[in-house]
C-alpha positions as CSV (number, residue, x, y, z in Angstrom):
1,M,4.1,0.1,-5.7
2,W,1.5,-2.4,-4.5
3,K,-1.0,0.4,-5.6
4,T,0.3,0.5,-9.3
5,Y,0.4,-3.5,-9.3
6,K,-2.9,-3.9,-8.2
7,R,-3.9,-1.3,-10.8
8,L,-2.5,-3.2,-13.4
9,L,-4.2,-6.6,-12.4
10,G,-7.3,-4.8,-13.0
11,F,-6.5,-5.5,-16.7
12,A,-7.9,-9.1,-16.3
13,S,-10.5,-8.6,-14.7
14,P,-12.1,-10.9,-13.9
15,F,-9.3,-12.3,-12.1
16,A,-11.0,-15.3,-11.3
17,K,-12.2,-16.2,-14.8
18,Y,-8.2,-17.2,-15.3
19,A,-6.9,-17.9,-11.3
20,V,-9.3,-20.7,-10.8
21,P,-8.9,-22.9,-13.6
22,Y,-5.7,-22.4,-13.6
23,F,-5.4,-23.0,-9.7
24,F,-6.5,-26.3,-10.7
25,Y,-4.1,-27.2,-13.5
26,A,-1.2,-25.6,-11.5
27,L,-2.1,-28.1,-9.0
28,L,-2.5,-31.2,-11.2
29,Y,1.0,-30.3,-12.9
30,A,2.7,-30.2,-9.4
31,L,1.4,-33.4,-8.6
32,F,2.4,-35.4,-11.4
33,N,5.8,-33.4,-11.3
34,T,6.7,-34.0,-8.0
35,L,5.2,-37.8,-8.6
36,T,8.3,-38.4,-11.3
37,Y,10.5,-37.9,-9.6
38,A,9.2,-39.8,-6.3
39,L,8.9,-42.6,-8.8
40,I,12.5,-43.3,-8.3
41,I,12.4,-44.8,-5.5
42,P,10.7,-48.2,-6.4
43,I,12.8,-48.2,-9.8
44,M,15.9,-48.2,-7.6
45,K,14.5,-50.5,-5.4
46,T,13.9,-53.0,-8.1
47,L,17.5,-52.5,-9.9
48,F,19.0,-53.3,-6.6
49,M,17.2,-56.6,-5.6
50,D,19.1,-56.8,-2.2
51,N,16.7,-55.5,-0.3
52,F,13.3,-55.5,-2.5
53,V,10.8,-58.5,-1.0
54,F,7.9,-58.7,-4.0
55,T,4.3,-59.1,-1.7
56,P,1.2,-59.9,-3.8
57,I,-1.3,-56.9,-2.5
58,Y,-4.6,-57.1,-3.7
59,T,-6.2,-54.2,-2.1
60,P,-5.1,-50.2,-3.0
61,P,-3.3,-49.4,-0.6
62,M,-4.2,-46.6,1.7
63,L,-3.7,-42.9,0.7
64,S,-1.6,-41.9,3.8
65,D,0.9,-44.3,2.5
66,I,1.3,-42.9,-0.8
67,F,1.1,-39.4,0.8
68,A,4.2,-40.5,3.0
69,M,6.2,-41.4,-0.1
70,R,5.8,-45.3,0.3
71,F,5.5,-46.5,-3.1
72,D,6.1,-50.1,-2.2
73,G,2.2,-51.2,-1.5
74,A,1.3,-48.8,-4.4
75,V,3.1,-50.8,-7.0
76,S,2.8,-54.1,-5.6
77,Y,-0.9,-53.2,-6.0
78,L,-0.4,-52.4,-9.7
79,Y,2.1,-54.7,-10.4
80,T,-0.6,-57.8,-8.7
81,L,-3.5,-56.4,-10.8
82,T,-1.7,-56.7,-13.9
83,F,0.8,-59.3,-13.9
84,G,-0.4,-61.6,-11.0
85,E,1.8,-62.8,-8.1
86,S,4.7,-64.3,-9.7
87,F,7.5,-61.6,-10.0
88,A,10.3,-60.8,-12.5
89,M,12.5,-57.3,-12.8
90,P,12.0,-57.1,-16.7
91,K,7.9,-56.8,-16.2
92,M,8.3,-54.7,-12.9
93,L,11.0,-52.5,-15.2
94,T,7.9,-52.5,-17.6
95,L,5.2,-51.1,-15.2
96,L,7.7,-48.6,-13.8
97,A,8.2,-47.3,-17.2
98,C,5.2,-47.5,-18.0
99,M,3.8,-45.4,-14.7
100,V,6.5,-42.4,-15.7
101,V,5.6,-42.2,-19.3
102,L,2.0,-41.6,-18.1
103,V,2.9,-39.8,-15.2
104,T,5.2,-37.2,-17.3
105,M,2.1,-37.0,-19.8
106,L,0.0,-35.6,-17.5
107,S,2.4,-33.1,-16.0
108,S,3.4,-32.4,-19.4
109,L,-0.9,-31.9,-20.4
110,F,-1.6,-29.8,-17.7
111,R,1.4,-27.5,-18.0
112,Y,0.5,-26.7,-21.5
113,L,-3.3,-26.4,-20.2
114,S,-2.0,-23.9,-17.4
115,A,-0.1,-22.2,-20.2
116,M,-2.7,-21.2,-22.1
117,V,-5.0,-19.9,-19.5
118,V,-1.5,-17.3,-19.1
119,E,-2.1,-16.5,-22.3
120,Q,-5.4,-16.3,-22.8
121,M,-5.1,-13.6,-20.0
122,R,-2.1,-11.8,-21.0
123,V,-3.6,-11.1,-25.0
124,R,-7.0,-10.3,-23.5
125,S,-5.0,-7.9,-20.9
126,V,-2.5,-6.4,-22.8
127,Q,-5.4,-5.5,-25.6
128,R,-8.1,-3.6,-22.8
129,M,-4.9,-2.0,-21.8
130,R,-4.0,-0.7,-25.1
131,N,-8.1,0.2,-25.9
132,D,-7.8,2.2,-22.9
133,M,-4.8,4.0,-23.5
134,F,-5.3,4.7,-27.2
135,T,-9.4,5.9,-26.0
136,R,-7.9,8.0,-23.9
137,I,-5.1,9.6,-25.9
138,M,-7.9,10.3,-28.6
139,E,-9.8,12.1,-25.9
140,M,-7.2,14.4,-24.8
141,S,-7.4,18.1,-26.7
142,A,-5.0,19.5,-29.0
143,G,-3.0,21.7,-26.4
144,Y,-2.1,18.2,-24.6
145,F,0.2,17.1,-28.0
146,S,1.5,20.4,-28.2
147,D,3.3,19.5,-24.3
148,K,4.1,16.0,-25.2
149,R,6.5,14.4,-27.2
150,K,4.8,12.0,-30.2
151,G,7.2,9.3,-29.7
152,D,6.9,9.1,-26.3
153,I,3.7,8.2,-26.4
154,I,4.2,5.7,-29.0
155,S,7.0,4.2,-26.6
156,R,4.1,4.2,-24.2
157,I,1.2,2.1,-25.1
158,T,3.7,-0.5,-27.3
159,Q,6.9,-1.0,-25.9
160,D,5.7,-0.7,-21.9
161,V,2.7,-2.3,-22.9
162,M,4.9,-5.2,-23.8
163,V,7.2,-4.9,-20.3
164,V,3.9,-4.8,-18.3
165,Q,1.9,-7.6,-20.0
166,H,4.4,-10.2,-18.6
167,S,3.8,-8.6,-14.9
168,I,0.5,-9.3,-15.3
169,T,0.5,-12.8,-16.3
170,N,3.4,-13.8,-14.3
171,T,1.0,-13.2,-11.2
172,L,-0.5,-16.7,-12.0
173,Q,3.1,-18.2,-11.5
174,V,3.8,-16.2,-8.5
175,I,0.8,-17.2,-7.0
176,F,-0.1,-20.7,-7.7
177,R,2.3,-22.7,-9.7
178,D,5.7,-22.2,-8.3
179,P,4.5,-22.5,-4.9
180,L,2.7,-25.5,-5.7
181,L,5.6,-27.3,-7.0
182,I,7.6,-25.8,-3.8
183,I,4.9,-28.2,-1.9
184,G,5.1,-31.1,-3.7
185,Y,8.8,-30.7,-3.5
186,L,8.8,-30.4,0.1
187,V,6.3,-33.3,0.5
188,V,8.4,-35.8,-1.5
189,M,11.4,-34.7,1.0
190,L,9.5,-34.6,4.2
191,G,8.2,-38.3,3.0
192,I,11.7,-39.0,2.7
193,S,13.6,-38.0,5.2
194,W,12.6,-34.9,8.0
195,K,15.8,-34.3,9.0
196,L,17.1,-33.3,5.7
197,S,14.8,-31.4,4.6
198,L,14.4,-29.2,7.7
199,F,17.7,-28.4,6.6
200,A,16.4,-27.5,3.0
201,I,13.7,-25.4,4.6
202,I,16.2,-23.9,6.8
203,F,18.4,-23.1,3.1
204,L,15.9,-22.1,0.9
205,P,14.3,-18.9,2.8
206,L,18.4,-17.9,3.0
207,V,18.8,-18.1,-1.4
208,A,15.2,-16.1,-1.5
209,L,16.7,-13.1,0.4
210,L,20.4,-12.8,-0.7
211,I,18.6,-12.5,-4.5
212,G,15.4,-10.2,-3.2
213,R,18.3,-8.3,-2.3
214,I,19.3,-8.4,-5.8
215,V,16.3,-7.6,-7.2
216,K,15.5,-4.6,-5.0
217,K,17.0,-2.6,-7.1
218,L,16.2,-2.8,-10.3
219,R,13.2,-0.2,-9.9
220,H,15.1,2.5,-10.8
221,P,17.3,1.8,-13.4
222,A,14.2,0.1,-14.9
223,I,11.9,3.5,-15.0
224,K,14.9,5.3,-16.6
225,G,15.2,2.8,-19.4
226,Q,11.7,3.2,-19.8
227,E,12.3,6.9,-20.4
228,R,14.7,6.2,-22.6
229,M,13.7,4.2,-25.0
230,G,10.8,6.7,-25.1
231,D,13.1,9.3,-26.3
232,M,14.5,7.0,-29.0
233,V,11.4,6.3,-30.6
234,S,10.5,10.1,-30.9
235,I,13.9,10.6,-32.5
236,L,12.7,7.8,-35.1
237,D,9.9,9.4,-35.5
238,E,11.2,12.8,-36.1
239,S,13.9,11.8,-38.4
240,L,11.6,9.4,-40.2
241,A,9.0,12.5,-40.4
242,G,11.7,14.9,-41.8
243,I,13.6,12.8,-43.8
244,K,14.1,15.0,-47.0
245,V,15.0,18.1,-44.6
246,I,17.5,16.1,-42.7
247,K,19.5,15.2,-46.2
248,T,18.7,18.5,-47.6
249,Y,21.0,20.4,-45.1
250,N,23.4,17.5,-44.6
251,A,22.1,17.1,-41.1
252,T,22.9,13.2,-40.8
253,G,25.6,13.0,-39.1
254,Y,24.1,15.2,-36.3
255,I,21.1,12.8,-36.2
256,R,23.2,9.6,-36.4
257,R,25.4,11.1,-33.5
258,K,22.1,12.0,-31.6
259,F,20.2,9.1,-31.7
260,R,23.5,7.1,-30.8
261,D,24.4,8.8,-27.5
262,F,20.3,8.1,-26.6
263,N,20.7,4.5,-27.5
264,A,24.1,4.3,-25.8
265,D,22.7,5.8,-22.6
266,F,19.9,3.3,-22.9
267,S,22.2,0.0,-23.1
268,H,24.0,1.8,-20.3
269,L,20.7,0.8,-18.2
270,M,20.1,-2.3,-19.6
271,L,23.0,-3.7,-18.9
272,S,23.3,-2.2,-15.2
273,M,20.1,-3.9,-14.8
274,A,21.1,-7.3,-16.7
275,R,23.9,-7.4,-13.8
276,R,21.4,-7.6,-11.2
277,Q,19.2,-9.8,-12.9
278,Q,21.2,-12.3,-14.0
279,L,23.1,-12.6,-10.8
280,A,20.0,-13.8,-9.7
281,S,20.1,-17.1,-11.2
282,P,23.3,-18.0,-11.1
283,M,23.5,-17.3,-7.3
284,S,20.7,-19.5,-6.2
285,E,22.4,-22.5,-8.6
286,F,25.4,-21.8,-7.3
287,L,24.0,-21.9,-3.6
288,G,21.8,-24.7,-4.6
289,I,24.4,-27.4,-5.4
290,T,26.6,-25.9,-2.6
291,A,23.7,-26.9,-0.7
292,V,23.6,-30.9,-2.8
293,A,27.3,-31.0,-1.6
294,V,26.7,-30.6,1.9
295,L,24.2,-32.7,1.6
296,I,25.4,-35.6,0.0
297,V,27.6,-35.6,2.9
298,Y,25.0,-35.6,5.9
299,G,22.8,-38.2,3.6
300,G,25.3,-40.1,3.3
301,S,25.9,-40.2,6.9
302,L,22.2,-41.2,7.4
303,V,22.6,-44.1,4.5
304,V,25.8,-45.3,6.4
305,G,23.9,-45.2,9.6
306,G,21.1,-47.1,8.3
307,S,18.5,-44.7,9.1
308,L,17.6,-43.4,5.4
309,R,17.8,-45.9,2.4
310,P,20.0,-45.6,-0.5
311,E,17.0,-45.6,-3.2
312,E,15.7,-42.9,-0.8
313,F,18.3,-41.0,-0.4
314,V,19.0,-40.6,-3.8
315,A,15.2,-39.4,-4.8
316,F,15.4,-36.9,-2.1
317,I,18.6,-35.5,-4.0
318,A,16.4,-35.7,-6.6
319,A,13.8,-34.1,-5.4
320,F,16.4,-30.8,-3.7
321,S,18.2,-30.7,-7.2
322,Q,14.1,-29.3,-8.5
323,I,13.0,-27.8,-5.8
324,T,15.4,-24.9,-6.5
325,R,14.2,-24.5,-10.1
326,P,10.9,-22.8,-8.6
327,V,11.9,-21.2,-5.9
328,R,14.8,-19.2,-8.6
329,S,12.0,-18.7,-10.8
330,F,9.7,-17.4,-8.3
331,V,12.4,-15.3,-7.2
332,D,13.2,-14.2,-10.8
333,Q,9.8,-13.1,-11.2
334,F,9.9,-10.1,-8.6
335,A,12.5,-9.0,-11.0
336,T,10.0,-8.7,-14.1
337,L,7.4,-7.2,-11.7
338,N,10.2,-4.3,-10.9
339,Q,10.0,-3.5,-14.8
340,G,6.6,-4.1,-14.7
341,I,6.1,-1.6,-12.2
342,A,7.9,0.4,-13.3
343,A,6.2,1.0,-17.0
344,G,2.8,0.2,-15.5
345,E,3.5,3.7,-14.1
346,R,3.8,5.3,-17.3
347,I,1.0,3.6,-18.8
348,F,-1.2,5.3,-16.1
349,Q,0.1,8.6,-16.7
350,V,-1.5,8.6,-19.7
351,I,-4.4,6.8,-18.4
352,D,-5.2,8.7,-15.6
353,E,-5.1,12.2,-18.0
354,R,-7.8,14.3,-18.1
355,P,-8.4,16.5,-21.2
356,D,-8.3,20.3,-20.7
357,I,-11.6,20.3,-22.6
358,A,-14.6,18.3,-21.4
359,D,-18.2,18.5,-21.8
360,V,-20.3,19.9,-18.9
361,P,-22.5,18.1,-17.2
362,G,-25.8,18.2,-18.9
363,A,-24.3,19.6,-22.5
364,M,-26.9,20.2,-24.9
365,E,-26.5,18.7,-28.7
366,M,-26.5,21.4,-31.3
367,G,-28.9,21.6,-33.7
368,E,-29.4,22.9,-37.1
369,F,-27.0,25.9,-37.5
370,K,-29.8,28.6,-38.0
371,K,-28.4,32.8,-37.1
372,S,-24.9,33.3,-36.4
373,L,-21.5,32.6,-35.0
374,E,-20.5,35.0,-32.7
375,F,-17.0,35.6,-30.5
376,R,-17.6,38.3,-27.5
377,D,-14.6,40.0,-26.2
378,V,-12.7,36.6,-26.5
379,H,-9.1,36.4,-24.3
380,F,-7.0,33.1,-24.8
381,S,-3.5,32.5,-23.4
382,Y,-1.7,29.0,-23.8
383,D,0.6,29.6,-21.0
384,G,-1.1,31.7,-19.5
385,E,1.1,34.5,-19.4
386,R,1.6,36.1,-22.7
387,E,-2.4,36.4,-24.4
388,V,-2.5,35.1,-27.8
389,I,-6.2,36.8,-28.4
390,D,-6.7,39.7,-26.6
391,G,-10.4,40.9,-26.6
392,V,-11.9,40.1,-30.0
393,S,-15.1,40.4,-30.7
394,F,-17.2,39.7,-34.1
395,T,-20.0,37.8,-35.4
396,V,-20.5,35.8,-38.3
397,P,-23.7,35.7,-39.7
398,H,-25.1,32.5,-40.8
399,G,-24.3,32.0,-44.4
400,Q,-21.3,34.8,-44.8
401,T,-17.8,34.5,-45.3
402,V,-15.3,36.7,-42.6
403,A,-11.6,36.6,-43.7
404,L,-8.8,36.8,-41.6
405,V,-5.6,38.2,-42.5
406,G,-3.0,40.2,-40.8
407,P,0.7,39.7,-40.0
408,S,2.1,36.0,-39.2
409,G,1.8,35.4,-35.4
410,G,-1.3,37.6,-35.3
411,G,-3.8,35.1,-34.0
412,K,-5.8,34.2,-36.8
413,S,-5.1,30.4,-36.5
414,T,-6.0,30.5,-32.9
415,L,-9.3,32.2,-33.5
416,S,-10.1,29.4,-35.6
417,E,-8.6,26.6,-33.5
418,L,-11.1,28.0,-30.8
419,I,-14.5,27.7,-33.3
420,P,-14.4,23.9,-33.1
421,R,-12.8,23.3,-29.2
422,F,-9.6,22.7,-29.9
423,Y,-8.9,25.0,-27.0
424,D,-11.4,27.4,-24.6
425,P,-11.1,30.8,-24.1
426,T,-9.2,31.8,-21.0
427,S,-12.3,34.6,-20.8
428,G,-15.2,35.6,-22.9
429,E,-17.3,33.8,-25.1
430,I,-18.0,32.1,-28.5
431,L,-21.5,31.4,-29.3
432,V,-23.7,29.5,-31.6
433,D,-26.8,30.9,-32.5
434,G,-26.5,32.7,-29.0
435,V,-25.6,29.3,-27.3
436,P,-22.1,29.3,-25.6
437,L,-19.8,26.2,-27.1
438,Q,-19.0,25.7,-23.8
439,D,-23.0,24.3,-23.2
440,L,-22.7,22.0,-26.4
441,T,-21.8,18.7,-26.6
442,Q,-17.9,18.9,-28.2
443,K,-19.4,16.1,-30.5
444,S,-22.4,17.4,-31.7
445,L,-20.5,21.0,-32.5
446,R,-17.6,19.2,-34.5
447,D,-20.2,17.8,-36.6
448,H,-21.3,21.2,-37.6
449,I,-17.9,22.0,-39.1
450,S,-14.7,20.9,-41.1
451,T,-11.5,22.4,-41.6
452,V,-9.2,22.7,-45.0
453,A,-5.5,23.2,-43.2
454,Q,-2.7,24.5,-45.2
455,D,-0.9,21.4,-43.9
456,T,-3.3,18.8,-45.5
457,V,-3.3,15.4,-43.5
458,L,-4.2,12.3,-45.2
459,F,-3.8,9.0,-44.4
460,N,-2.1,5.6,-45.2
461,D,-5.1,4.2,-46.7
462,T,-7.3,4.3,-50.5
463,I,-8.4,7.7,-52.0
464,A,-12.1,6.5,-51.3
465,G,-11.1,6.0,-47.3
466,N,-9.9,9.4,-47.1
467,I,-12.8,11.1,-48.2
468,A,-14.9,9.5,-46.4
469,M,-12.7,9.7,-43.3
470,G,-16.2,12.5,-42.0
471,C,-19.0,9.8,-43.0
472,P,-18.3,6.5,-42.9
473,G,-20.9,5.5,-44.6
474,A,-21.0,7.3,-47.6
475,S,-21.9,5.5,-50.7
476,L,-18.9,5.3,-53.8
477,D,-21.6,7.7,-55.6
478,E,-21.6,10.1,-52.7
479,I,-18.0,10.1,-53.2
480,I,-17.1,10.6,-57.0
481,T,-19.6,13.7,-56.3
482,A,-17.7,15.0,-53.7
483,A,-14.4,14.8,-55.5
484,K,-15.6,16.2,-58.8
485,V,-16.7,19.1,-56.7
486,A,-13.3,20.0,-55.7
487,N,-12.0,19.1,-59.0
488,A,-10.4,16.0,-57.7
489,H,-12.2,13.3,-60.0
490,T,-9.7,13.6,-63.0
491,F,-6.8,13.6,-61.2
492,I,-8.2,9.9,-59.2
493,M,-8.8,8.0,-62.1
494,E,-5.5,8.7,-63.5
495,T,-4.5,6.9,-60.5
496,P,-3.6,3.2,-60.3
497,Q,-6.8,2.2,-58.9
498,G,-9.2,4.8,-59.3
499,Y,-10.8,5.8,-55.7
500,D,-9.5,2.4,-54.4
501,T,-5.6,3.7,-55.1
502,N,-3.4,3.8,-51.7
503,I,-1.9,7.0,-51.3
504,G,1.0,6.2,-48.7
505,D,2.1,7.3,-45.2
506,R,0.2,11.1,-45.3
507,G,-0.3,11.2,-48.9
508,T,3.4,11.2,-49.9
509,K,2.9,9.6,-53.3
510,L,0.5,12.6,-54.2
511,S,1.2,16.1,-54.9
512,G,0.0,19.3,-52.9
513,G,-2.9,20.6,-54.7
514,Q,-3.8,16.7,-55.3
515,R,-3.8,16.3,-51.4
516,Q,-5.6,19.7,-50.8
517,R,-8.2,18.7,-53.4
518,L,-8.8,15.3,-51.3
519,S,-9.1,17.4,-48.5
520,I,-11.6,19.9,-50.0
521,A,-13.5,16.4,-51.2
522,R,-14.2,15.1,-47.9
523,A,-15.1,18.6,-46.1
524,V,-17.9,18.2,-49.4
525,L,-18.7,15.1,-48.4
526,K,-18.9,16.0,-44.9
527,N,-21.3,18.8,-45.6
528,P,-19.9,21.2,-43.1
529,E,-22.5,24.2,-42.2
530,I,-19.7,26.2,-40.6
531,L,-16.8,25.9,-42.8
532,I,-13.0,26.9,-41.6
533,L,-10.2,28.0,-44.3
534,D,-6.6,27.9,-43.0
535,E,-4.5,29.3,-45.3
536,A,-5.8,26.4,-47.6
537,T,-3.7,27.7,-51.1
538,S,-0.7,29.5,-49.7
539,A,1.5,26.4,-50.2
540,L,0.3,25.7,-53.7
541,D,1.6,26.5,-57.3
542,T,-0.4,29.0,-59.5
543,E,-1.7,26.4,-61.8
544,S,-2.5,23.9,-58.5
545,E,-4.0,27.3,-56.5
546,K,-6.4,27.8,-59.3
547,L,-8.0,24.3,-59.4
548,V,-8.3,24.6,-55.5
549,Q,-9.8,27.9,-55.9
550,E,-12.5,27.1,-57.8
551,A,-12.9,24.0,-55.5
552,L,-13.2,26.7,-52.7
553,N,-15.6,28.9,-54.2
554,S,-18.2,25.7,-54.6
555,L,-17.8,24.5,-51.1
556,L,-17.6,28.2,-49.9
557,K,-21.5,28.7,-51.5
558,G,-24.2,29.2,-48.8
559,R,-22.3,28.2,-45.7
560,T,-20.9,29.9,-43.0
561,S,-17.3,29.9,-43.1
562,V,-13.9,31.5,-41.4
563,V,-11.2,32.0,-43.9
564,I,-7.4,32.8,-43.1
565,A,-5.5,34.1,-45.9
566,H,-2.2,35.1,-47.0
567,R,-2.8,35.7,-50.5
568,L,-5.5,38.6,-50.2
569,S,-6.8,38.0,-53.6
570,T,-8.5,35.1,-53.0
571,I,-10.7,36.7,-50.3
572,H,-11.7,39.8,-52.4
573,N,-15.3,38.6,-52.2
574,A,-15.9,38.3,-48.3
575,D,-18.7,39.9,-46.6
576,K,-16.2,41.3,-43.3
577,I,-12.8,41.2,-43.8
578,L,-11.1,41.1,-40.2
579,V,-7.1,42.7,-40.1
580,V,-5.4,40.9,-36.7
581,D,-2.8,41.8,-35.5
582,K,-1.1,41.1,-31.6
583,G,-4.1,39.3,-31.1
584,R,-6.4,42.0,-31.7
585,I,-8.7,43.4,-34.4
586,I,-7.1,46.6,-35.5
587,E,-9.3,46.7,-39.0
588,Q,-12.6,45.5,-40.4
589,G,-14.6,46.1,-43.3
590,T,-15.5,44.8,-47.4
591,H,-12.0,45.1,-49.4
592,T,-13.4,48.3,-50.8
593,E,-13.8,50.1,-47.5
594,L,-10.8,48.4,-45.8
595,I,-8.8,49.9,-49.4
596,A,-10.7,53.4,-48.6
597,L,-8.8,53.1,-45.2
598,N,-5.5,53.1,-46.6
599,G,-4.8,51.5,-43.3
600,T,-3.1,48.3,-42.8
601,Y,-5.3,46.2,-44.7
602,A,-3.8,48.6,-47.5
603,K,-0.4,48.3,-47.0
604,L,-0.7,45.0,-46.9
605,I,-2.1,44.7,-50.8
606,E,0.5,46.9,-51.8
607,M,3.0,44.6,-50.8
608,Q,1.7,41.6,-51.9
609,A,1.1,43.8,-55.7
610,L,5.0,44.7,-55.4
């Protein structure tokens, strides 16, 4: 628990940058705040003149007198300095009122300054935390996202961080402000009566102990609550992404019930936490009032006995009623702290993750691609048990096109995802110009590769922004040239703002063929040496396919390409065709050679013709 808390504080580093100014602001706030209640004594003495004797004082009183809460000398000195020797109650009340206003103003000023230090620490800590989480998520390999729910990741980087931020910022309050206020009020109370103060000092730890027992039970529900929030965000994300499918299958009732079940579970956990958390404040308030009632009886007897003056008794009661507030706040922070630590553990689960695919020490930068891309006896398994790729070997010479065909689930897409190192082979090697991919840095490798897939991924940005994603420094002329090569320029110019048109979430404002052509334009602009086409035309209508295929033909010229195709008519001109089934290459050759072989490829051609 404390290890997690210590790590959370690391996001506020350097901690002294915030702690030092906050300490001084909190100290001055506590000083002036307690002085406000100490001024009750001279105010009461002025109002009840029977025991007030004014003696002009011409020299400042000793600090020890002020700390002992004997304000007679201090007030008399200020009065003499302001009004002279002649005493008048209206003048004294005016002086005391001005002192109250000044002390309250200073108290409020330093409270504001301390709050701004806390806010600065909170904002900077949250900023650093989110940056670290997002950086780690972006560094993870593709396999990580296959095992995780996207909604849970979103929940951790949004909801969990919101919970944690209060735990971090409340640290300063717990360490400095509340203890300083408690000490300040205790000084006032001790200065008035050590007997009454002794009772208070015995009573306050009892309050803290009772409330601490309640707060201790909050951590487990807090962890479950954060998990349920992640589940709800996942359902929401999936429902919004698949809204058309949900409506098509009239599944809104099912999705609604699923969300309501998770929401009910989450609400039950929140209520369970709230019952414990909210019980702390009323309990401390009830115990505080009970103590005040006992103090009235005991303190009243001291007043009657003459060992305590009435105005001092009133000031003591006022100070004691206020000391319960920082005590209650101090204890309440531990409830927030438990929730923050629970959320912090989920955050560190993300930050502590390490990608399965990482650059080896001393990895080289990939230079110009000149010779070939080669698979040597490559095996691969997602789960370590069932092999998806089983001993595949082939070579793609520079500038040639190799097509992968075969039944669905045969391993074609997996082979293509091994090239940019989304995954690493279980055994065997993939080499570029004779150098294993593991010996190259991932960034330099991917700088030479572009992928155009069936499931086109576009972003909620302008058309120009989507095309220039891999080349952020590209000029508008270069973007237009790439769009023309991809047969996209004509339809782009028909949009309301041309290249500055926003295409909506995942490009929903465009048709499938238009999205695919933008994806091709993005690849054209990057000008890759190795191109991967993963069923880039399989989901298009005939007219869109014709335009996209023309764009692809332009893109393929002079490039080393790996093409996955279900429509076999699109790969007749490939330099080599590999038939992949159950993770193995069962046939290979040119289109003519495979037709003459009269094997699986010939049957696939015949089935598509039918």
